[in-house]
Structures are given as C-alpha cells and as structure tokens.
mmCIF entry with sequence, helices, sheets and N, C-alpha, C, O atoms, coordinates in Angstrom:
data_MODEL
# 
_entry.id   MODEL 
# 
_entity.id                         1 
_entity.type                       polymer 
_entity.pdbx_number_of_molecules   1 
# 
_entity_poly.entity_id                      1 
_entity_poly.type                           'polypeptide(L)' 
_entity_poly.nstd_linkage                   no 
_entity_poly.nstd_monomer                   no 
_entity_poly.pdbx_seq_one_letter_code       MSTDAYREGQRAAAKDIPAAANPYQDGTKDHEQWAEGHDLVAGAEEANQSEGT 
_entity_poly.pdbx_seq_one_letter_code_can   MSTDAYREGQRAAAKDIPAAANPYQDGTKDHEQWAEGHDLVAGAEEANQSEGT 
_entity_poly.pdbx_strand_id                 A 
# 
loop_
_entity_poly_seq.entity_id 
_entity_poly_seq.num 
_entity_poly_seq.mon_id 
_entity_poly_seq.hetero 
1 1  MET n 
1 2  SER n 
1 3  THR n 
1 4  ASP n 
1 5  ALA n 
1 6  TYR n 
1 7  ARG n 
1 8  GLU n 
1 9  GLY n 
1 10 GLN n 
1 11 ARG n 
1 12 ALA n 
1 13 ALA n 
1 14 ALA n 
1 15 LYS n 
1 16 ASP n 
1 17 ILE n 
1 18 PRO n 
1 19 ALA n 
1 20 ALA n 
1 21 ALA n 
1 22 ASN n 
1 23 PRO n 
1 24 TYR n 
1 25 GLN n 
1 26 ASP n 
1 27 GLY n 
1 28 THR n 
1 29 LYS n 
1 30 ASP n 
1 31 HIS n 
1 32 GLU n 
1 33 GLN n 
1 34 TRP n 
1 35 ALA n 
1 36 GLU n 
1 37 GLY n 
1 38 HIS n 
1 39 ASP n 
1 40 LEU n 
1 41 VAL n 
1 42 ALA n 
1 43 GLY n 
1 44 ALA n 
1 45 GLU n 
1 46 GLU n 
1 47 ALA n 
1 48 ASN n 
1 49 GLN n 
1 50 SER n 
1 51 GLU n 
1 52 GLY n 
1 53 THR n 
# 
_struct_asym.id          A 
_struct_asym.entity_id   1 
# 
loop_
_struct_conf.conf_type_id 
_struct_conf.id 
_struct_conf.pdbx_PDB_helix_id 
_struct_conf.beg_label_comp_id 
_struct_conf.beg_label_asym_id 
_struct_conf.beg_label_seq_id 
_struct_conf.pdbx_beg_PDB_ins_code 
_struct_conf.end_label_comp_id 
_struct_conf.end_label_asym_id 
_struct_conf.end_label_seq_id 
_struct_conf.pdbx_end_PDB_ins_code 
_struct_conf.beg_auth_comp_id 
_struct_conf.beg_auth_asym_id 
_struct_conf.beg_auth_seq_id 
_struct_conf.end_auth_comp_id 
_struct_conf.end_auth_asym_id 
_struct_conf.end_auth_seq_id 
_struct_conf.pdbx_PDB_helix_class 
_struct_conf.details 
_struct_conf.pdbx_PDB_helix_length 
HELX_P HELX_P1 AA1 THR A 3  ? ALA A 14 ? THR A 3  ALA A 14 1 ? 12 
HELX_P HELX_P2 AA2 ALA A 19 ? ALA A 21 ? ALA A 19 ALA A 21 5 ? 3  
HELX_P HELX_P3 AA3 LYS A 29 ? GLU A 51 ? LYS A 29 GLU A 51 1 ? 23 
# 
_struct_conf_type.id          HELX_P 
_struct_conf_type.criteria    ? 
_struct_conf_type.reference   ? 
# 
loop_
_atom_site.group_PDB 
_atom_site.id 
_atom_site.type_symbol 
_atom_site.label_atom_id 
_atom_site.label_alt_id 
_atom_site.label_comp_id 
_atom_site.label_asym_id 
_atom_site.label_entity_id 
_atom_site.label_seq_id 
_atom_site.pdbx_PDB_ins_code 
_atom_site.Cartn_x 
_atom_site.Cartn_y 
_atom_site.Cartn_z 
_atom_site.occupancy 
_atom_site.B_iso_or_equiv 
_atom_site.pdbx_formal_charge 
_atom_site.auth_seq_id 
_atom_site.auth_comp_id 
_atom_site.auth_asym_id 
_atom_site.auth_atom_id 
_atom_site.pdbx_PDB_model_num 
ATOM 1   N N  . MET A 1 1  ? 7.214   19.876 1.568  1.00 0.00 ? 1  MET A N  1 
ATOM 2   C CA . MET A 1 1  ? 5.900   19.397 2.024  1.00 0.00 ? 1  MET A CA 1 
ATOM 3   C C  . MET A 1 1  ? 4.818   20.100 1.232  1.00 0.00 ? 1  MET A C  1 
ATOM 4   O O  . MET A 1 1  ? 4.826   21.324 1.098  1.00 0.00 ? 1  MET A O  1 
ATOM 5   N N  . SER A 1 2  ? 3.912   19.340 0.724  1.00 0.00 ? 2  SER A N  1 
ATOM 6   C CA . SER A 1 2  ? 2.767   19.919 0.015  1.00 0.00 ? 2  SER A CA 1 
ATOM 7   C C  . SER A 1 2  ? 1.728   20.362 1.037  1.00 0.00 ? 2  SER A C  1 
ATOM 8   O O  . SER A 1 2  ? 0.944   19.557 1.539  1.00 0.00 ? 2  SER A O  1 
ATOM 9   N N  . THR A 1 3  ? 1.740   21.635 1.328  1.00 0.00 ? 3  THR A N  1 
ATOM 10  C CA . THR A 1 3  ? 0.807   22.137 2.344  1.00 0.00 ? 3  THR A CA 1 
ATOM 11  C C  . THR A 1 3  ? -0.628  22.035 1.881  1.00 0.00 ? 3  THR A C  1 
ATOM 12  O O  . THR A 1 3  ? -1.544  22.015 2.704  1.00 0.00 ? 3  THR A O  1 
ATOM 13  N N  . ASP A 1 4  ? -0.842  21.970 0.576  1.00 0.00 ? 4  ASP A N  1 
ATOM 14  C CA . ASP A 1 4  ? -2.220  21.850 0.076  1.00 0.00 ? 4  ASP A CA 1 
ATOM 15  C C  . ASP A 1 4  ? -2.858  20.557 0.557  1.00 0.00 ? 4  ASP A C  1 
ATOM 16  O O  . ASP A 1 4  ? -3.988  20.575 1.045  1.00 0.00 ? 4  ASP A O  1 
ATOM 17  N N  . ALA A 1 5  ? -2.158  19.438 0.431  1.00 0.00 ? 5  ALA A N  1 
ATOM 18  C CA . ALA A 1 5  ? -2.701  18.158 0.862  1.00 0.00 ? 5  ALA A CA 1 
ATOM 19  C C  . ALA A 1 5  ? -2.927  18.161 2.371  1.00 0.00 ? 5  ALA A C  1 
ATOM 20  O O  . ALA A 1 5  ? -3.934  17.644 2.854  1.00 0.00 ? 5  ALA A O  1 
ATOM 21  N N  . TYR A 1 6  ? -2.000  18.737 3.102  1.00 0.00 ? 6  TYR A N  1 
ATOM 22  C CA . TYR A 1 6  ? -2.107  18.821 4.563  1.00 0.00 ? 6  TYR A CA 1 
ATOM 23  C C  . TYR A 1 6  ? -3.342  19.623 4.953  1.00 0.00 ? 6  TYR A C  1 
ATOM 24  O O  . TYR A 1 6  ? -4.125  19.197 5.802  1.00 0.00 ? 6  TYR A O  1 
ATOM 25  N N  . ARG A 1 7  ? -3.510  20.777 4.334  1.00 0.00 ? 7  ARG A N  1 
ATOM 26  C CA . ARG A 1 7  ? -4.662  21.642 4.624  1.00 0.00 ? 7  ARG A CA 1 
ATOM 27  C C  . ARG A 1 7  ? -5.975  20.998 4.192  1.00 0.00 ? 7  ARG A C  1 
ATOM 28  O O  . ARG A 1 7  ? -6.994  21.141 4.869  1.00 0.00 ? 7  ARG A O  1 
ATOM 29  N N  . GLU A 1 8  ? -5.951  20.289 3.065  1.00 0.00 ? 8  GLU A N  1 
ATOM 30  C CA . GLU A 1 8  ? -7.161  19.590 2.621  1.00 0.00 ? 8  GLU A CA 1 
ATOM 31  C C  . GLU A 1 8  ? -7.571  18.551 3.656  1.00 0.00 ? 8  GLU A C  1 
ATOM 32  O O  . GLU A 1 8  ? -8.759  18.387 3.932  1.00 0.00 ? 8  GLU A O  1 
ATOM 33  N N  . GLY A 1 9  ? -6.604  17.852 4.227  1.00 0.00 ? 9  GLY A N  1 
ATOM 34  C CA . GLY A 1 9  ? -6.887  16.870 5.271  1.00 0.00 ? 9  GLY A CA 1 
ATOM 35  C C  . GLY A 1 9  ? -7.489  17.528 6.505  1.00 0.00 ? 9  GLY A C  1 
ATOM 36  O O  . GLY A 1 9  ? -8.415  16.991 7.113  1.00 0.00 ? 9  GLY A O  1 
ATOM 37  N N  . GLN A 1 10 ? -6.955  18.701 6.875  1.00 0.00 ? 10 GLN A N  1 
ATOM 38  C CA . GLN A 1 10 ? -7.511  19.431 8.016  1.00 0.00 ? 10 GLN A CA 1 
ATOM 39  C C  . GLN A 1 10 ? -8.960  19.840 7.759  1.00 0.00 ? 10 GLN A C  1 
ATOM 40  O O  . GLN A 1 10 ? -9.825  19.675 8.619  1.00 0.00 ? 10 GLN A O  1 
ATOM 41  N N  . ARG A 1 11 ? -9.211  20.375 6.567  1.00 0.00 ? 11 ARG A N  1 
ATOM 42  C CA . ARG A 1 11 ? -10.580 20.795 6.235  1.00 0.00 ? 11 ARG A CA 1 
ATOM 43  C C  . ARG A 1 11 ? -11.538 19.613 6.227  1.00 0.00 ? 11 ARG A C  1 
ATOM 44  O O  . ARG A 1 11 ? -12.677 19.720 6.683  1.00 0.00 ? 11 ARG A O  1 
ATOM 45  N N  . ALA A 1 12 ? -11.065 18.486 5.705  1.00 0.00 ? 12 ALA A N  1 
ATOM 46  C CA . ALA A 1 12 ? -11.912 17.285 5.647  1.00 0.00 ? 12 ALA A CA 1 
ATOM 47  C C  . ALA A 1 12 ? -12.291 16.835 7.054  1.00 0.00 ? 12 ALA A C  1 
ATOM 48  O O  . ALA A 1 12 ? -13.448 16.496 7.304  1.00 0.00 ? 12 ALA A O  1 
ATOM 49  N N  . ALA A 1 13 ? -11.334 16.829 7.968  1.00 0.00 ? 13 ALA A N  1 
ATOM 50  C CA . ALA A 1 13 ? -11.643 16.418 9.349  1.00 0.00 ? 13 ALA A CA 1 
ATOM 51  C C  . ALA A 1 13 ? -12.596 17.398 9.993  1.00 0.00 ? 13 ALA A C  1 
ATOM 52  O O  . ALA A 1 13 ? -13.485 16.988 10.739 1.00 0.00 ? 13 ALA A O  1 
ATOM 53  N N  . ALA A 1 14 ? -12.437 18.680 9.725  1.00 0.00 ? 14 ALA A N  1 
ATOM 54  C CA . ALA A 1 14 ? -13.329 19.683 10.298 1.00 0.00 ? 14 ALA A CA 1 
ATOM 55  C C  . ALA A 1 14 ? -14.758 19.511 9.798  1.00 0.00 ? 14 ALA A C  1 
ATOM 56  O O  . ALA A 1 14 ? -15.712 19.897 10.472 1.00 0.00 ? 14 ALA A O  1 
ATOM 57  N N  . LYS A 1 15 ? -14.896 18.925 8.601  1.00 0.00 ? 15 LYS A N  1 
ATOM 58  C CA . LYS A 1 15 ? -16.231 18.677 8.030  1.00 0.00 ? 15 LYS A CA 1 
ATOM 59  C C  . LYS A 1 15 ? -16.722 17.268 8.338  1.00 0.00 ? 15 LYS A C  1 
ATOM 60  O O  . LYS A 1 15 ? -17.710 16.810 7.763  1.00 0.00 ? 15 LYS A O  1 
ATOM 61  N N  . ASP A 1 16 ? -16.034 16.584 9.244  1.00 0.00 ? 16 ASP A N  1 
ATOM 62  C CA . ASP A 1 16 ? -16.381 15.195 9.640  1.00 0.00 ? 16 ASP A CA 1 
ATOM 63  C C  . ASP A 1 16 ? -16.300 14.207 8.495  1.00 0.00 ? 16 ASP A C  1 
ATOM 64  O O  . ASP A 1 16 ? -17.043 13.227 8.471  1.00 0.00 ? 16 ASP A O  1 
ATOM 65  N N  . ILE A 1 17 ? -15.418 14.446 7.557  1.00 0.00 ? 17 ILE A N  1 
ATOM 66  C CA . ILE A 1 17 ? -15.170 13.497 6.469  1.00 0.00 ? 17 ILE A CA 1 
ATOM 67  C C  . ILE A 1 17 ? -14.182 12.461 7.008  1.00 0.00 ? 17 ILE A C  1 
ATOM 68  O O  . ILE A 1 17 ? -13.136 12.835 7.538  1.00 0.00 ? 17 ILE A O  1 
ATOM 69  N N  . PRO A 1 18 ? -14.489 11.173 6.884  1.00 0.00 ? 18 PRO A N  1 
ATOM 70  C CA . PRO A 1 18 ? -13.623 10.154 7.473  1.00 0.00 ? 18 PRO A CA 1 
ATOM 71  C C  . PRO A 1 18 ? -12.251 10.071 6.796  1.00 0.00 ? 18 PRO A C  1 
ATOM 72  O O  . PRO A 1 18 ? -12.094 10.419 5.625  1.00 0.00 ? 18 PRO A O  1 
ATOM 73  N N  . ALA A 1 19 ? -11.274 9.606  7.559  1.00 0.00 ? 19 ALA A N  1 
ATOM 74  C CA . ALA A 1 19 ? -9.906  9.478  7.040  1.00 0.00 ? 19 ALA A CA 1 
ATOM 75  C C  . ALA A 1 19 ? -9.847  8.548  5.830  1.00 0.00 ? 19 ALA A C  1 
ATOM 76  O O  . ALA A 1 19 ? -8.995  8.708  4.957  1.00 0.00 ? 19 ALA A O  1 
ATOM 77  N N  . ALA A 1 20 ? -10.748 7.587  5.787  1.00 0.00 ? 20 ALA A N  1 
ATOM 78  C CA . ALA A 1 20 ? -10.768 6.637  4.664  1.00 0.00 ? 20 ALA A CA 1 
ATOM 79  C C  . ALA A 1 20 ? -11.088 7.323  3.330  1.00 0.00 ? 20 ALA A C  1 
ATOM 80  O O  . ALA A 1 20 ? -10.901 6.736  2.265  1.00 0.00 ? 20 ALA A O  1 
ATOM 81  N N  . ALA A 1 21 ? -11.565 8.553  3.397  1.00 0.00 ? 21 ALA A N  1 
ATOM 82  C CA . ALA A 1 21 ? -11.913 9.277  2.176  1.00 0.00 ? 21 ALA A CA 1 
ATOM 83  C C  . ALA A 1 21 ? -10.707 10.013 1.588  1.00 0.00 ? 21 ALA A C  1 
ATOM 84  O O  . ALA A 1 21 ? -10.870 10.815 0.669  1.00 0.00 ? 21 ALA A O  1 
ATOM 85  N N  . ASN A 1 22 ? -9.522  9.759  2.093  1.00 0.00 ? 22 ASN A N  1 
ATOM 86  C CA . ASN A 1 22 ? -8.302  10.389 1.569  1.00 0.00 ? 22 ASN A CA 1 
ATOM 87  C C  . ASN A 1 22 ? -8.268  10.196 0.048  1.00 0.00 ? 22 ASN A C  1 
ATOM 88  O O  . ASN A 1 22 ? -8.263  9.064  -0.437 1.00 0.00 ? 22 ASN A O  1 
ATOM 89  N N  . PRO A 1 23 ? -8.246  11.317 -0.708 1.00 0.00 ? 23 PRO A N  1 
ATOM 90  C CA . PRO A 1 23 ? -8.341  11.214 -2.161 1.00 0.00 ? 23 PRO A CA 1 
ATOM 91  C C  . PRO A 1 23 ? -7.043  10.863 -2.859 1.00 0.00 ? 23 PRO A C  1 
ATOM 92  O O  . PRO A 1 23 ? -7.039  10.629 -4.068 1.00 0.00 ? 23 PRO A O  1 
ATOM 93  N N  . TYR A 1 24 ? -5.943  10.823 -2.127 1.00 0.00 ? 24 TYR A N  1 
ATOM 94  C CA . TYR A 1 24 ? -4.642  10.572 -2.740 1.00 0.00 ? 24 TYR A CA 1 
ATOM 95  C C  . TYR A 1 24 ? -4.282  9.096  -2.687 1.00 0.00 ? 24 TYR A C  1 
ATOM 96  O O  . TYR A 1 24 ? -4.688  8.369  -1.780 1.00 0.00 ? 24 TYR A O  1 
ATOM 97  N N  . GLN A 1 25 ? -3.511  8.673  -3.679 1.00 0.00 ? 25 GLN A N  1 
ATOM 98  C CA . GLN A 1 25 ? -3.116  7.265  -3.781 1.00 0.00 ? 25 GLN A CA 1 
ATOM 99  C C  . GLN A 1 25 ? -2.267  6.864  -2.577 1.00 0.00 ? 25 GLN A C  1 
ATOM 100 O O  . GLN A 1 25 ? -1.318  7.556  -2.210 1.00 0.00 ? 25 GLN A O  1 
ATOM 101 N N  . ASP A 1 26 ? -2.623  5.747  -1.980 1.00 0.00 ? 26 ASP A N  1 
ATOM 102 C CA . ASP A 1 26 ? -1.886  5.227  -0.825 1.00 0.00 ? 26 ASP A CA 1 
ATOM 103 C C  . ASP A 1 26 ? -0.422  5.066  -1.196 1.00 0.00 ? 26 ASP A C  1 
ATOM 104 O O  . ASP A 1 26 ? -0.085  4.586  -2.278 1.00 0.00 ? 26 ASP A O  1 
ATOM 105 N N  . GLY A 1 27 ? 0.441   5.478  -0.270 1.00 0.00 ? 27 GLY A N  1 
ATOM 106 C CA . GLY A 1 27 ? 1.869   5.354  -0.510 1.00 0.00 ? 27 GLY A CA 1 
ATOM 107 C C  . GLY A 1 27 ? 2.515   6.622  -1.047 1.00 0.00 ? 27 GLY A C  1 
ATOM 108 O O  . GLY A 1 27 ? 3.740   6.713  -1.120 1.00 0.00 ? 27 GLY A O  1 
ATOM 109 N N  . THR A 1 28 ? 1.688   7.612  -1.429 1.00 0.00 ? 28 THR A N  1 
ATOM 110 C CA . THR A 1 28 ? 2.260   8.852  -1.963 1.00 0.00 ? 28 THR A CA 1 
ATOM 111 C C  . THR A 1 28 ? 2.469   9.860  -0.828 1.00 0.00 ? 28 THR A C  1 
ATOM 112 O O  . THR A 1 28 ? 1.861   9.753  0.237  1.00 0.00 ? 28 THR A O  1 
ATOM 113 N N  . LYS A 1 29 ? 3.323   10.816 -1.075 1.00 0.00 ? 29 LYS A N  1 
ATOM 114 C CA . LYS A 1 29 ? 3.609   11.855 -0.096 1.00 0.00 ? 29 LYS A CA 1 
ATOM 115 C C  . LYS A 1 29 ? 2.323   12.658 0.211  1.00 0.00 ? 29 LYS A C  1 
ATOM 116 O O  . LYS A 1 29 ? 2.060   13.001 1.363  1.00 0.00 ? 29 LYS A O  1 
ATOM 117 N N  . ASP A 1 30 ? 1.544   12.944 -0.819 1.00 0.00 ? 30 ASP A N  1 
ATOM 118 C CA . ASP A 1 30 ? 0.292   13.692 -0.613 1.00 0.00 ? 30 ASP A CA 1 
ATOM 119 C C  . ASP A 1 30 ? -0.677  12.905 0.270  1.00 0.00 ? 30 ASP A C  1 
ATOM 120 O O  . ASP A 1 30 ? -1.355  13.489 1.115  1.00 0.00 ? 30 ASP A O  1 
ATOM 121 N N  . HIS A 1 31 ? -0.744  11.604 0.083  1.00 0.00 ? 31 HIS A N  1 
ATOM 122 C CA . HIS A 1 31 ? -1.618  10.761 0.916  1.00 0.00 ? 31 HIS A CA 1 
ATOM 123 C C  . HIS A 1 31 ? -1.196  10.873 2.365  1.00 0.00 ? 31 HIS A C  1 
ATOM 124 O O  . HIS A 1 31 ? -2.035  11.044 3.250  1.00 0.00 ? 31 HIS A O  1 
ATOM 125 N N  . GLU A 1 32 ? 0.093   10.778 2.612  1.00 0.00 ? 32 GLU A N  1 
ATOM 126 C CA . GLU A 1 32 ? 0.614   10.844 3.975  1.00 0.00 ? 32 GLU A CA 1 
ATOM 127 C C  . GLU A 1 32 ? 0.359   12.225 4.601  1.00 0.00 ? 32 GLU A C  1 
ATOM 128 O O  . GLU A 1 32 ? -0.010  12.321 5.772  1.00 0.00 ? 32 GLU A O  1 
ATOM 129 N N  . GLN A 1 33 ? 0.556   13.275 3.823  1.00 0.00 ? 33 GLN A N  1 
ATOM 130 C CA . GLN A 1 33 ? 0.364   14.633 4.346  1.00 0.00 ? 33 GLN A CA 1 
ATOM 131 C C  . GLN A 1 33 ? -1.110  14.927 4.596  1.00 0.00 ? 33 GLN A C  1 
ATOM 132 O O  . GLN A 1 33 ? -1.454  15.574 5.586  1.00 0.00 ? 33 GLN A O  1 
ATOM 133 N N  . TRP A 1 34 ? -1.982  14.458 3.708  1.00 0.00 ? 34 TRP A N  1 
ATOM 134 C CA . TRP A 1 34 ? -3.427  14.625 3.924  1.00 0.00 ? 34 TRP A CA 1 
ATOM 135 C C  . TRP A 1 34 ? -3.808  13.928 5.236  1.00 0.00 ? 34 TRP A C  1 
ATOM 136 O O  . TRP A 1 34 ? -4.543  14.486 6.051  1.00 0.00 ? 34 TRP A O  1 
ATOM 137 N N  . ALA A 1 35 ? -3.307  12.715 5.429  1.00 0.00 ? 35 ALA A N  1 
ATOM 138 C CA . ALA A 1 35 ? -3.626  11.957 6.637  1.00 0.00 ? 35 ALA A CA 1 
ATOM 139 C C  . ALA A 1 35 ? -3.111  12.668 7.892  1.00 0.00 ? 35 ALA A C  1 
ATOM 140 O O  . ALA A 1 35 ? -3.793  12.688 8.917  1.00 0.00 ? 35 ALA A O  1 
ATOM 141 N N  . GLU A 1 36 ? -1.923  13.244 7.815  1.00 0.00 ? 36 GLU A N  1 
ATOM 142 C CA . GLU A 1 36 ? -1.362  13.963 8.960  1.00 0.00 ? 36 GLU A CA 1 
ATOM 143 C C  . GLU A 1 36 ? -2.241  15.171 9.323  1.00 0.00 ? 36 GLU A C  1 
ATOM 144 O O  . GLU A 1 36 ? -2.525  15.407 10.497 1.00 0.00 ? 36 GLU A O  1 
ATOM 145 N N  . GLY A 1 37 ? -2.667  15.930 8.307  1.00 0.00 ? 37 GLY A N  1 
ATOM 146 C CA . GLY A 1 37 ? -3.538  17.070 8.538  1.00 0.00 ? 37 GLY A CA 1 
ATOM 147 C C  . GLY A 1 37 ? -4.872  16.641 9.123  1.00 0.00 ? 37 GLY A C  1 
ATOM 148 O O  . GLY A 1 37 ? -5.403  17.286 10.027 1.00 0.00 ? 37 GLY A O  1 
ATOM 149 N N  . HIS A 1 38 ? -5.406  15.553 8.604  1.00 0.00 ? 38 HIS A N  1 
ATOM 150 C CA . HIS A 1 38 ? -6.680  15.025 9.085  1.00 0.00 ? 38 HIS A CA 1 
ATOM 151 C C  . HIS A 1 38 ? -6.556  14.586 10.537 1.00 0.00 ? 38 HIS A C  1 
ATOM 152 O O  . HIS A 1 38 ? -7.408  14.899 11.368 1.00 0.00 ? 38 HIS A O  1 
ATOM 153 N N  . ASP A 1 39 ? -5.486  13.859 10.830 1.00 0.00 ? 39 ASP A N  1 
ATOM 154 C CA . ASP A 1 39 ? -5.293  13.357 12.192 1.00 0.00 ? 39 ASP A CA 1 
ATOM 155 C C  . ASP A 1 39 ? -5.115  14.480 13.203 1.00 0.00 ? 39 ASP A C  1 
ATOM 156 O O  . ASP A 1 39 ? -5.574  14.373 14.340 1.00 0.00 ? 39 ASP A O  1 
ATOM 157 N N  . LEU A 1 40 ? -4.458  15.544 12.800 1.00 0.00 ? 40 LEU A N  1 
ATOM 158 C CA . LEU A 1 40 ? -4.252  16.666 13.705 1.00 0.00 ? 40 LEU A CA 1 
ATOM 159 C C  . LEU A 1 40 ? -5.594  17.238 14.165 1.00 0.00 ? 40 LEU A C  1 
ATOM 160 O O  . LEU A 1 40 ? -5.810  17.452 15.358 1.00 0.00 ? 40 LEU A O  1 
ATOM 161 N N  . VAL A 1 41 ? -6.482  17.482 13.220 1.00 0.00 ? 41 VAL A N  1 
ATOM 162 C CA . VAL A 1 41 ? -7.791  18.071 13.546 1.00 0.00 ? 41 VAL A CA 1 
ATOM 163 C C  . VAL A 1 41 ? -8.688  17.029 14.212 1.00 0.00 ? 41 VAL A C  1 
ATOM 164 O O  . VAL A 1 41 ? -9.328  17.322 15.222 1.00 0.00 ? 41 VAL A O  1 
ATOM 165 N N  . ALA A 1 42 ? -8.740  15.836 13.666 1.00 0.00 ? 42 ALA A N  1 
ATOM 166 C CA . ALA A 1 42 ? -9.603  14.802 14.234 1.00 0.00 ? 42 ALA A CA 1 
ATOM 167 C C  . ALA A 1 42 ? -9.167  14.453 15.649 1.00 0.00 ? 42 ALA A C  1 
ATOM 168 O O  . ALA A 1 42 ? -10.016 14.241 16.515 1.00 0.00 ? 42 ALA A O  1 
ATOM 169 N N  . GLY A 1 43 ? -7.880  14.388 15.902 1.00 0.00 ? 43 GLY A N  1 
ATOM 170 C CA . GLY A 1 43 ? -7.378  14.090 17.232 1.00 0.00 ? 43 GLY A CA 1 
ATOM 171 C C  . GLY A 1 43 ? -7.748  15.182 18.226 1.00 0.00 ? 43 GLY A C  1 
ATOM 172 O O  . GLY A 1 43 ? -8.112  14.893 19.366 1.00 0.00 ? 43 GLY A O  1 
ATOM 173 N N  . ALA A 1 44 ? -7.655  16.432 17.795 1.00 0.00 ? 44 ALA A N  1 
ATOM 174 C CA . ALA A 1 44 ? -8.011  17.553 18.656 1.00 0.00 ? 44 ALA A CA 1 
ATOM 175 C C  . ALA A 1 44 ? -9.507  17.537 18.983 1.00 0.00 ? 44 ALA A C  1 
ATOM 176 O O  . ALA A 1 44 ? -9.900  17.815 20.116 1.00 0.00 ? 44 ALA A O  1 
ATOM 177 N N  . GLU A 1 45 ? -10.334 17.212 17.995 1.00 0.00 ? 45 GLU A N  1 
ATOM 178 C CA . GLU A 1 45 ? -11.760 17.141 18.213 1.00 0.00 ? 45 GLU A CA 1 
ATOM 179 C C  . GLU A 1 45 ? -12.121 16.019 19.185 1.00 0.00 ? 45 GLU A C  1 
ATOM 180 O O  . GLU A 1 45 ? -12.991 16.186 20.040 1.00 0.00 ? 45 GLU A O  1 
ATOM 181 N N  . GLU A 1 46 ? -11.449 14.878 19.049 1.00 0.00 ? 46 GLU A N  1 
ATOM 182 C CA . GLU A 1 46 ? -11.709 13.746 19.963 1.00 0.00 ? 46 GLU A CA 1 
ATOM 183 C C  . GLU A 1 46 ? -11.305 14.116 21.380 1.00 0.00 ? 46 GLU A C  1 
ATOM 184 O O  . GLU A 1 46 ? -12.012 13.785 22.332 1.00 0.00 ? 46 GLU A O  1 
ATOM 185 N N  . ALA A 1 47 ? -10.179 14.797 21.532 1.00 0.00 ? 47 ALA A N  1 
ATOM 186 C CA . ALA A 1 47 ? -9.726  15.214 22.858 1.00 0.00 ? 47 ALA A CA 1 
ATOM 187 C C  . ALA A 1 47 ? -10.714 16.174 23.478 1.00 0.00 ? 47 ALA A C  1 
ATOM 188 O O  . ALA A 1 47 ? -11.006 16.073 24.669 1.00 0.00 ? 47 ALA A O  1 
ATOM 189 N N  . ASN A 1 48 ? -11.234 17.100 22.699 1.00 0.00 ? 48 ASN A N  1 
ATOM 190 C CA . ASN A 1 48 ? -12.220 18.064 23.208 1.00 0.00 ? 48 ASN A CA 1 
ATOM 191 C C  . ASN A 1 48 ? -13.491 17.350 23.636 1.00 0.00 ? 48 ASN A C  1 
ATOM 192 O O  . ASN A 1 48 ? -14.088 17.715 24.649 1.00 0.00 ? 48 ASN A O  1 
ATOM 193 N N  . GLN A 1 49 ? -13.914 16.349 22.891 1.00 0.00 ? 49 GLN A N  1 
ATOM 194 C CA . GLN A 1 49 ? -15.139 15.631 23.227 1.00 0.00 ? 49 GLN A CA 1 
ATOM 195 C C  . GLN A 1 49 ? -14.950 14.832 24.522 1.00 0.00 ? 49 GLN A C  1 
ATOM 196 O O  . GLN A 1 49 ? -15.864 14.745 25.342 1.00 0.00 ? 49 GLN A O  1 
ATOM 197 N N  . SER A 1 50 ? -13.776 14.259 24.695 1.00 0.00 ? 50 SER A N  1 
ATOM 198 C CA . SER A 1 50 ? -13.552 13.456 25.902 1.00 0.00 ? 50 SER A CA 1 
ATOM 199 C C  . SER A 1 50 ? -13.439 14.342 27.138 1.00 0.00 ? 50 SER A C  1 
ATOM 200 O O  . SER A 1 50 ? -13.689 13.884 28.253 1.00 0.00 ? 50 SER A O  1 
ATOM 201 N N  . GLU A 1 51 ? -13.066 15.606 26.948 1.00 0.00 ? 51 GLU A N  1 
ATOM 202 C CA . GLU A 1 51 ? -12.977 16.545 28.065 1.00 0.00 ? 51 GLU A CA 1 
ATOM 203 C C  . GLU A 1 51 ? -14.314 17.236 28.307 1.00 0.00 ? 51 GLU A C  1 
ATOM 204 O O  . GLU A 1 51 ? -14.484 17.956 29.291 1.00 0.00 ? 51 GLU A O  1 
ATOM 205 N N  . GLY A 1 52 ? -15.254 17.011 27.406 1.00 0.00 ? 52 GLY A N  1 
ATOM 206 C CA . GLY A 1 52 ? -16.571 17.622 27.547 1.00 0.00 ? 52 GLY A CA 1 
ATOM 207 C C  . GLY A 1 52 ? -16.647 19.040 27.071 1.00 0.00 ? 52 GLY A C  1 
ATOM 208 O O  . GLY A 1 52 ? -17.531 19.789 27.487 1.00 0.00 ? 52 GLY A O  1 
ATOM 209 N N  . THR A 1 53 ? -15.725 19.432 26.195 1.00 0.00 ? 53 THR A N  1 
ATOM 210 C CA . THR A 1 53 ? -15.752 20.815 25.655 1.00 0.00 ? 53 THR A CA 1 
ATOM 211 C C  . THR A 1 53 ? -16.232 20.838 24.239 1.00 0.00 ? 53 THR A C  1 
ATOM 212 O O  . THR A 1 53 ? -16.317 21.906 23.633 1.00 0.00 ? 53 THR A O  1 
# 
C-alpha cells in the first residue's frame, strides 16, 4: 500500500479539498488509496458535524 497517497487523501480532506480533486488517474491503486484516506477523514468530520461536535 502506498501510504503516501493515503496520507495525501487524509490531508486533502482535512483541508476541505473535495474528493473530486483526487490527483491520481482513476483506476490506479494510488487513486483508490487517496480516496480511502480522504473518505476516512471526511466521514469522521461529517459524523462529528451531525453529532454537533
């Protein structure tokens, strides 16, 4: 697993960069890992907002 792409996705979500801004070519392992990292952070942020925290 390319942890760099995963971490880049996490940082992007933390900076409110949309998932559509994934810089990796669709269908590549890096694209998938970036998206997974992004979704992890973005999902946690959405959960916190819905709980009012």
